[in-house]
Structures are given as structure tokens and as C-alpha cells.
C-alpha positions as CSV (number, residue, x, y, z in Angstrom):
1,L,-10.4,-6.2,16.9
2,Y,-12.9,-8.9,17.7
3,H,-15.8,-6.5,17.6
4,R,-14.7,-5.1,14.3
5,I,-14.5,-8.5,12.8
6,N,-17.7,-9.7,14.4
7,A,-19.9,-7.0,12.7
8,F,-21.6,-9.7,10.6
9,K,-22.0,-13.2,11.9
10,V,-22.7,-16.2,9.7
11,E,-23.6,-19.4,11.4
12,I,-23.5,-22.7,9.5
13,L,-24.9,-25.9,10.9
14,P,-22.3,-28.7,11.5
15,L,-21.9,-31.2,8.7
16,R,-23.6,-33.9,10.8
17,S,-26.8,-31.9,10.6
18,R,-26.7,-31.6,6.8
19,Q,-27.0,-35.0,5.4
20,A,-27.9,-33.9,1.9
21,D,-24.7,-31.7,1.8
22,L,-22.7,-34.6,3.2
23,K,-23.6,-36.8,0.2
24,L,-22.6,-34.0,-2.2
25,F,-19.3,-33.4,-0.4
26,A,-18.6,-37.1,-0.2
27,K,-19.1,-37.4,-4.0
28,H,-16.9,-34.4,-4.6
29,F,-14.1,-35.7,-2.4
30,L,-14.4,-39.1,-4.1
31,E,-13.9,-37.4,-7.5
32,T,-11.0,-35.3,-6.2
33,A,-9.3,-38.4,-4.6
34,N,-9.8,-40.4,-7.8
35,D,-8.0,-37.7,-9.7
36,E,-5.2,-37.2,-7.2
37,L,-4.6,-41.0,-6.7
38,N,-5.2,-42.0,-10.3
39,K,-8.0,-44.4,-9.2
40,N,-11.5,-45.1,-10.6
41,I,-13.8,-45.6,-7.7
42,T,-17.4,-45.1,-9.0
43,G,-19.3,-44.6,-5.8
44,F,-20.3,-45.8,-2.3
45,H,-21.8,-49.1,-1.3
46,P,-25.2,-48.3,0.3
47,K,-24.1,-49.6,3.7
48,A,-20.9,-47.6,3.5
49,M,-22.9,-44.4,2.7
50,K,-25.2,-45.1,5.6
51,I,-22.2,-45.3,8.0
52,L,-20.9,-42.0,6.6
53,L,-24.3,-40.4,7.1
54,D,-24.6,-41.7,10.6
55,Y,-21.1,-40.6,11.8
56,P,-21.1,-37.3,13.7
57,W,-18.2,-35.7,11.8
58,Y,-16.7,-33.6,14.6
59,G,-13.9,-32.6,12.3
60,N,-16.5,-31.5,9.7
61,L,-15.3,-31.2,6.1
62,R,-11.6,-31.8,6.8
63,E,-12.3,-35.1,8.6
64,L,-14.7,-36.2,5.8
65,K,-12.1,-35.3,3.1
66,N,-9.3,-37.1,4.8
67,T,-11.5,-40.2,5.4
68,I,-12.6,-40.3,1.7
69,K,-9.1,-39.9,0.4
70,R,-7.7,-42.6,2.7
71,T,-10.5,-45.0,1.7
72,V,-10.0,-44.4,-2.0
73,L,-6.3,-45.1,-1.5
74,L,-7.0,-48.4,0.2
75,E,-10.0,-49.6,-1.8
76,K,-9.4,-52.4,-4.3
77,T,-12.8,-52.6,-5.9
78,D,-14.8,-50.1,-7.9
79,E,-16.9,-48.8,-5.0
80,I,-16.2,-47.8,-1.4
81,R,-17.2,-50.7,0.9
82,V,-17.8,-50.9,4.6
83,D,-14.6,-52.9,5.3
84,T,-12.4,-50.2,3.7
85,L,-13.8,-47.4,5.9
86,P,-11.6,-46.5,8.9
87,R,-12.2,-48.8,11.8
88,E,-12.8,-46.0,14.3
89,I,-15.7,-44.6,12.2
90,I,-17.3,-48.1,11.9
91,L,-16.9,-48.7,15.6
92,S,-18.3,-45.3,16.6
93,I,-21.4,-46.0,14.6
94,D,-21.9,-49.6,15.2
95,E,-20.6,-50.4,18.6
96,G,-21.7,-53.8,19.8
97,S,-23.4,-54.9,16.5
98,S,-22.1,-57.4,14.0
99,L,-21.1,-54.8,11.4
100,N,-17.5,-53.7,11.6
101,A,-14.4,-54.1,9.5
102,A,-12.9,-57.1,11.4
103,G,-16.3,-58.9,12.0
104,S,-15.6,-58.6,15.7
105,R,-17.6,-56.9,18.5
106,V,-14.7,-56.2,20.7
107,E,-13.2,-52.7,20.8
108,T,-9.6,-52.6,21.8
109,L,-8.5,-50.7,24.9
110,K,-6.6,-48.3,22.8
111,E,-9.7,-47.6,20.6
112,A,-11.9,-47.1,23.7
113,A,-9.3,-44.8,25.3
114,E,-9.0,-42.7,22.1
115,R,-12.8,-42.5,21.7
116,A,-13.2,-41.4,25.3
117,E,-10.4,-38.8,25.0
118,K,-11.9,-37.4,21.8
119,Q,-15.3,-37.2,23.5
120,A,-13.8,-35.5,26.5
121,I,-12.2,-32.8,24.3
122,I,-15.5,-32.2,22.5
123,S,-17.4,-31.9,25.7
124,A,-14.8,-29.5,27.1
125,F,-15.2,-27.3,24.0
126,K,-18.9,-27.2,24.6
127,E,-18.4,-26.4,28.3
128,A,-15.8,-23.6,27.5
129,G,-17.7,-22.1,24.7
130,G,-14.9,-22.8,22.3
131,N,-12.2,-21.0,24.3
132,K,-9.1,-23.1,23.8
133,S,-7.3,-21.8,26.8
134,E,-10.3,-22.7,29.0
135,V,-10.5,-26.1,27.3
136,A,-6.9,-26.8,28.2
137,K,-7.5,-25.8,31.8
138,L,-10.6,-28.0,32.0
139,L,-8.7,-31.0,30.6
140,D,-5.6,-30.2,32.8
141,V,-3.3,-30.1,29.8
142,D,-1.2,-27.4,28.2
143,R,-2.3,-25.6,25.0
144,K,0.3,-27.4,22.9
145,T,-0.9,-30.8,24.0
146,L,-4.5,-29.7,23.3
147,Y,-3.5,-28.5,19.8
148,N,-1.7,-31.9,19.1
149,K,-4.8,-33.8,20.2
150,L,-7.1,-31.6,18.0
151,S,-4.9,-32.4,15.1
152,R,-4.7,-36.1,15.9
153,Y,-8.4,-36.5,16.1
154,N,-9.2,-34.1,13.3
155,I,-11.3,-32.0,15.6
156,D,-12.0,-28.6,13.9
157,I,-13.9,-26.5,16.4
């Protein structure tokens, strides 16, 4: 069956490699979230857009869409600001610098553990060539646990 389906292969670069597309998708998801949540956010503060552009978006479009929707829901001004973006995105971009939501340079142990776990999953996927059974073996977890973690971290590989 695989060889029948795989007759024509289309490869698309990940979102992190297509910054022009990312801006278009972010604008589209902003408009969609405005409609769904009955809000009127007009755009992105330049620093917030820079963070969005610098973030690796391992979850690709699904992660971007969820992030924009969450941010629109929480935003109280007419544009998306840095301090409204999810803390884990800000910290992953700007570790150790003065720019983060709380104005603090310290990452909590929970955040550090989650970041390390997410990175371990992504590395295992690269090592296993995307084979989820092999990834679960490499990480020494069962497949159900792996699926739960993929969902939790919005990893769409």
C-alpha cells in the first residue's frame, strides 16, 4: 500500500524555513481568531512578530494557529504584544536575555524539563527517520505515551 500511495512525493519545507509564509499565515490566523473570538486585534507589535519569526515552529501550522488564537484571546490591546505571547515561546527564543514575559531571566525547572523533553522527542524523530515505533523505543516509552507527548507539545512530525 505504501508504494502505491508513494507514487508521487511532494516535499514542503518546514514553516521555520519559510518566513514570508509565516507572516501570511500569522495574519490569516489572526483574522480567523478575531472572527471566532469576536475581537478586533489589528496586527502584531514588531518585537512580537520578530519572536514569531525566530521561533522554530516544530508543530508547524497547527502550533502557530493555536498560539495565535490563544494570544488573541488573552490580548487586551489592539495589537499582539510580546508579553501576551506564550512564555515557552519567548523563553525558547530569548533565553538569558532581558526580553521575556515576566521580565525575568530565570527559567523554571518545569520549563527547562519540558523544553529538554520536547527537544529529545524531536531529536529521536530525526534519528528514527520519523518512525514512531522506533522513536518510542529510542525514548524508552510506549507508543501511547509518545502520542500524548506529541499532542502536549504540539509536535506534528
